[in-house]
MDAnalysis code that builds the backbone (N, CA, C; Angstrom):
import MDAnalysis as mda
import numpy as np

u = mda.Universe.empty(318, n_residues=106, atom_resindex=np.repeat(np.arange(106), 3), trajectory=True)
u.add_TopologyAttr("name", ["N", "CA", "C"] * 106)
u.add_TopologyAttr("resid", np.arange(1, 107))
u.add_TopologyAttr("resname", ["MET", "THR", "SER", "MET", "THR", "GLN", "PRO", "GLY", "PRO", "GLU", "PRO", "PRO", "PRO", "ARG", "VAL", "GLU", "GLY", "GLY", "LYS", "PRO", "ALA", "VAL", "GLU", "VAL", "GLU", "ARG", "ASP", "ASP", "LEU", "ARG", "GLU", "LEU", "LEU", "ARG", "ALA", "ILE", "VAL", "GLU", "ALA", "LEU", "ASP", "VAL", "PRO", "ASP", "GLY", "ALA", "GLY", "ARG", "SER", "PRO", "LEU", "LEU", "ASP", "ARG", "ARG", "SER", "ALA", "ARG", "ILE", "VAL", "GLU", "ALA", "LEU", "ARG", "ALA", "VAL", "LEU", "THR", "GLY", "LYS", "THR", "PRO", "SER", "PRO", "GLY", "ILE", "PRO", "TRP", "GLU", "THR", "ALA", "PHE", "LEU", "ARG", "MET", "LYS", "THR", "ALA", "GLU", "ASP", "ARG", "PRO", "VAL", "PRO", "TYR", "ALA", "LEU", "THR", "ALA", "ARG", "THR", "LEU", "GLY", "GLY", "ASP", "VAL"])
u.atoms.positions = np.array([
    [0.846, -1.173, 0.000],
    [0.000, 0.000, 0.000],
    [0.889, 1.233, 0.000],
    [0.634, 2.100, -0.893],
    [1.428, 3.320, -0.971],
    [0.703, 4.434, -0.251],
    [1.482, 5.253, 0.401],
    [0.854, 6.392, 1.093],
    [0.779, 7.567, 0.140],
    [-0.355, 8.196, 0.144],
    [-0.532, 9.379, -0.697],
    [-0.135, 10.601, 0.119],
    [0.673, 11.412, -0.453],
    [1.066, 12.625, 0.261],
    [0.012, 13.696, 0.049],
    [-0.273, 14.364, 1.114],
    [-1.237, 15.460, 1.054],
    [-0.546, 16.681, 0.453],
    [-1.204, 17.340, -0.460],
    [-0.589, 18.554, -0.993],
    [-0.501, 19.609, 0.106],
    [0.589, 20.343, 0.126],
    [0.777, 21.409, 1.115],
    [-0.009, 22.641, 0.741],
    [0.005, 23.616, 1.608],
    [-0.707, 24.852, 1.286],
    [-0.061, 25.519, 0.079],
    [-0.892, 26.165, -0.686],
    [-0.363, 26.856, -1.856],
    [0.451, 28.052, -1.401],
    [1.526, 28.350, -2.112],
    [2.313, 29.529, -1.736],
    [1.486, 30.786, -1.943],
    [1.816, 31.849, -1.200],
    [1.067, 33.089, -1.373],
    [1.226, 33.592, -2.802],
    [0.203, 34.302, -3.298],
    [0.297, 34.806, -4.666],
    [1.483, 35.750, -4.811],
    [2.122, 35.696, -5.942],
    [3.273, 36.562, -6.215],
    [2.841, 37.734, -7.083],
    [3.517, 38.835, -6.879],
    [3.271, 40.008, -7.702],
    [4.596, 40.436, -8.302],
    [4.573, 41.467, -9.083],
    [5.782, 41.953, -9.743],
    [6.896, 42.145, -8.715],
    [8.070, 41.702, -9.054],
    [9.206, 41.838, -8.153],
    [9.421, 40.607, -7.300],
    [8.535, 39.638, -7.379],
    [8.711, 38.394, -6.666],
    [8.328, 38.408, -5.199],
    [7.786, 39.508, -4.691],
    [7.377, 39.547, -3.297],
    [5.962, 39.006, -3.159],
    [5.662, 38.326, -2.048],
    [4.280, 37.902, -1.824],
    [3.357, 39.115, -1.727],
    [2.123, 38.940, -2.142],
    [1.150, 40.037, -2.138],
    [0.990, 40.642, -0.749],
    [1.073, 39.801, 0.285],
    [0.924, 40.305, 1.659],
    [2.029, 41.298, 1.981],
    [3.254, 41.009, 1.570],
    [4.363, 41.923, 1.829],
    [4.201, 43.220, 1.050],
    [3.740, 43.126, -0.168],
    [3.528, 44.323, -0.980],
    [2.464, 45.193, -0.327],
    [1.362, 44.588, 0.107],
    [0.301, 45.362, 0.757],
    [0.817, 45.992, 2.043],
    [1.603, 45.248, 2.818],
    [2.167, 45.791, 4.059],
    [3.023, 47.014, 3.743],
    [3.872, 46.904, 2.725],
    [4.731, 48.022, 2.349],
    [3.905, 49.212, 1.855],
    [2.853, 48.932, 1.094],
    [1.963, 49.999, 0.625],
    [1.291, 50.704, 1.794],
    [0.859, 49.930, 2.786],
    [0.209, 50.523, 3.961],
    [1.195, 51.355, 4.770],
    [2.431, 50.904, 4.875],
    [3.445, 51.701, 5.578],
    [3.662, 53.039, 4.885],
    [3.698, 53.015, 3.561],
    [3.863, 54.271, 2.816],
    [2.666, 55.192, 3.027],
    [1.468, 54.618, 3.071],
    [0.281, 55.425, 3.339],
    [0.371, 56.048, 4.732],
    [0.813, 55.277, 5.706],
    [0.959, 55.820, 7.064],
    [2.013, 56.928, 7.106],
    [3.103, 56.763, 6.372],
    [4.113, 57.831, 6.303],
    [3.512, 59.103, 5.694],
    [2.719, 58.945, 4.649],
    [2.083, 60.100, 4.013],
    [1.123, 60.792, 4.978],
    [0.441, 60.011, 5.804],
    [-0.469, 60.591, 6.794],
    [0.311, 61.398, 7.819],
    [1.414, 60.840, 8.305],
    [2.244, 61.573, 9.273],
    [2.763, 62.865, 8.648],
    [3.219, 62.793, 7.394],
    [3.702, 63.992, 6.702],
    [2.601, 65.045, 6.599],
    [1.387, 64.616, 6.313],
    [0.273, 65.558, 6.169],
    [-0.102, 66.201, 7.497],
    [0.019, 65.453, 8.578],
    [-0.381, 65.984, 9.888],
    [0.741, 66.734, 10.602],
    [1.938, 66.678, 10.092],
    [3.081, 67.355, 10.703],
    [3.098, 68.805, 10.245],
    [2.302, 69.613, 10.937],
    [2.102, 71.014, 10.572],
    [2.641, 71.887, 11.701],
    [3.458, 72.886, 11.362],
    [3.996, 73.756, 12.408],
    [2.903, 74.608, 13.049],
    [3.167, 75.025, 14.281],
    [2.249, 75.931, 14.964],
    [2.185, 77.242, 14.198],
    [1.075, 77.906, 14.326],
    [0.920, 79.205, 13.682],
    [-0.540, 79.508, 13.432],
    [-0.778, 80.672, 12.894],
    [-2.146, 81.140, 12.691],
    [-2.936, 80.251, 11.739],
    [-2.307, 79.703, 10.719],
    [-3.035, 78.909, 9.732],
    [-3.061, 77.426, 10.015],
    [-2.581, 77.018, 11.185],
    [-2.460, 75.599, 11.492],
    [-3.812, 74.883, 11.532],
    [-4.773, 75.451, 12.214],
    [-6.066, 74.790, 12.395],
    [-6.802, 74.542, 11.074],
    [-6.959, 75.555, 10.211],
    [-7.643, 75.282, 8.945],
    [-6.860, 74.318, 8.051],
    [-5.543, 74.375, 8.113],
    [-4.720, 73.467, 7.321],
    [-4.906, 72.031, 7.794],
    [-4.907, 71.827, 9.100],
    [-5.141, 70.486, 9.643],
    [-6.549, 69.990, 9.321],
    [-7.517, 70.896, 9.336],
    [-8.888, 70.502, 8.974],
    [-8.941, 69.965, 7.547],
    [-8.336, 70.688, 6.614],
    [-8.337, 70.249, 5.208],
    [-7.603, 68.922, 5.046],
    [-6.436, 68.834, 5.657],
    [-5.640, 67.617, 5.513],
    [-6.309, 66.427, 6.201],
    [-6.920, 66.657, 7.346],
    [-7.619, 65.570, 8.033],
    [-8.758, 65.022, 7.187],
    [-9.478, 65.907, 6.517],
    [-10.567, 65.461, 5.649],
    [-10.035, 64.593, 4.516],
    [-8.913, 64.978, 3.932],
    [-8.308, 64.166, 2.868],
    [-7.850, 62.809, 3.385],
    [-7.294, 62.812, 4.575],
    [-6.821, 61.559, 5.178],
    [-7.990, 60.617, 5.416],
    [-9.080, 61.144, 5.941],
    [-10.265, 60.315, 6.180],
    [-10.775, 59.732, 4.865],
    [-10.803, 60.541, 3.808],
    [-11.239, 60.041, 2.499],
    [-10.349, 58.892, 2.023],
    [-9.042, 59.058, 2.156],
    [-8.106, 58.018, 1.705],
    [-8.276, 56.741, 2.530],
    [-8.378, 56.891, 3.839],
    [-8.542, 55.710, 4.698],
    [-9.865, 55.011, 4.440],
    [-10.908, 55.796, 4.253],
    [-12.219, 55.201, 3.970],
    [-12.178, 54.413, 2.657],
    [-11.516, 54.971, 1.650],
    [-11.406, 54.283, 0.359],
    [-10.652, 52.968, 0.500],
    [-9.599, 52.970, 1.290],
    [-8.795, 51.764, 1.471],
    [-9.527, 50.734, 2.327],
    [-10.155, 51.185, 3.398],
    [-10.766, 50.251, 4.352],
    [-12.095, 49.672, 3.888],
    [-12.931, 50.495, 3.282],
    [-14.269, 50.019, 2.941],
    [-14.408, 49.585, 1.498],
    [-13.609, 50.167, 0.644],
    [-13.741, 49.865, -0.770],
    [-15.005, 50.454, -1.380],
    [-15.771, 51.220, -0.594],
    [-17.021, 51.799, -1.112],
    [-16.753, 52.944, -2.084],
    [-15.679, 53.665, -1.856],
    [-15.311, 54.725, -2.775],
    [-14.466, 54.096, -3.866],
    [-14.784, 54.312, -5.112],
    [-13.923, 53.737, -6.156],
    [-12.491, 54.219, -5.972],
    [-11.565, 53.285, -5.849],
    [-10.176, 53.619, -5.602],
    [-9.273, 52.729, -6.432],
    [-8.277, 53.318, -7.084],
    [-7.320, 52.506, -7.835],
    [-6.369, 51.722, -6.940],
    [-6.407, 51.936, -5.645],
    [-5.569, 51.152, -4.749],
    [-4.779, 52.007, -3.777],
    [-4.093, 51.337, -2.872],
    [-3.342, 52.011, -1.812],
    [-2.246, 52.914, -2.379],
    [-1.432, 52.446, -3.340],
    [-0.392, 53.342, -3.850],
    [-0.959, 54.621, -4.474],
    [-2.094, 54.508, -5.158],
    [-2.701, 55.697, -5.744],
    [-3.181, 56.645, -4.648],
    [-3.842, 56.107, -3.636],
    [-4.325, 56.946, -2.524],
    [-3.155, 57.654, -1.852],
    [-2.036, 56.948, -1.678],
    [-0.841, 57.530, -1.057],
    [-0.287, 58.656, -1.917],
    [-0.155, 58.416, -3.205],
    [0.380, 59.436, -4.109],
    [-0.530, 60.659, -4.156],
    [-1.839, 60.432, -4.185],
    [-2.793, 61.537, -4.227],
    [-2.708, 62.362, -2.943],
    [-2.626, 61.694, -1.794],
    [-2.517, 62.401, -0.520],
    [-1.242, 63.234, -0.483],
    [-0.140, 62.663, -0.935],
    [1.123, 63.413, -0.948],
    [1.055, 64.606, -1.898],
    [0.434, 64.433, -3.046],
    [0.302, 65.524, -4.003],
    [-0.508, 66.667, -3.394],
    [-1.640, 66.336, -2.777],
    [-2.481, 67.362, -2.169],
    [-1.783, 68.024, -0.990],
    [-1.007, 67.264, -0.230],
    [-0.259, 67.829, 0.890],
    [0.776, 68.823, 0.377],
    [1.458, 68.480, -0.704],
    [2.469, 69.373, -1.276],
    [1.833, 70.659, -1.809],
    [0.646, 70.556, -2.368],
    [-0.056, 71.737, -2.885],
    [-0.529, 72.645, -1.758],
    [-0.727, 72.090, -0.587],
    [-1.345, 72.783, 0.537],
    [-0.301, 73.085, 1.609],
    [0.777, 73.715, 1.203],
    [1.868, 73.997, 2.133],
    [1.469, 75.045, 3.163],
    [1.960, 74.884, 4.395],
    [1.676, 75.898, 5.415],
    [2.452, 77.181, 5.121],
    [1.996, 78.246, 5.722],
    [2.688, 79.522, 5.600],
    [4.045, 79.366, 6.278],
    [5.134, 79.787, 5.612],
    [6.458, 79.606, 6.210],
    [6.611, 80.423, 7.488],
    [7.509, 79.955, 8.302],
    [7.791, 80.667, 9.541],
    [8.349, 82.054, 9.244],
    [7.989, 83.023, 10.069],
    [8.583, 84.350, 9.983],
    [9.671, 84.412, 11.042],
    [10.903, 84.626, 10.616],
    [12.006, 84.698, 11.572],
    [12.004, 86.059, 12.228],
    [11.951, 86.048, 13.539],
    [11.957, 87.283, 14.316],
    [13.000, 87.144, 15.398],
    [13.247, 88.238, 16.094],
    [14.193, 88.201, 17.201],
    [13.731, 87.192, 18.250],
    [12.437, 87.073, 18.419],
    [11.906, 86.143, 19.423],
    [12.179, 84.700, 19.026],
    [11.945, 84.323, 17.745],
    [12.155, 82.951, 17.337],
    [13.630, 82.591, 17.267],
    [14.490, 83.578, 17.078],
    [15.920, 83.306, 17.011],
    [16.612, 83.521, 18.346],
    [15.861, 83.724, 19.385],
    [16.447, 83.894, 20.707],
    [17.009, 85.274, 20.944],
    [16.574, 86.263, 20.187],
    [16.991, 87.631, 20.422],
    [18.202, 88.075, 19.633],
    [18.819, 87.198, 18.841],
    [20.033, 87.571, 18.098],
    [19.741, 87.745, 16.615],
    [19.054, 88.816, 16.251],
    [18.782, 89.063, 14.830],
    [19.727, 90.100, 14.325],
])
């Protein structure tokens, strides 16, 4: 009597570059999280609150698209690129250097 070997689990699906899809998605999510941190890293100042409001709304849209799939989305990398593009367009007002900010040595 010969023993039949049970087939093992199938390997995870591969994508371009030879990485498993799970690793690619993990890396994509890390990039999205980096983009979120970049968008929320706003210096103090008069325009901080409205800038954070706009950026927070964009972040919620991107996260909702990724998490629910209800909003048509080309995927995590697209959402990340779009968030970064909008963040770059929406730059905060630059700091004004004064004697106070430089410690009195202007």
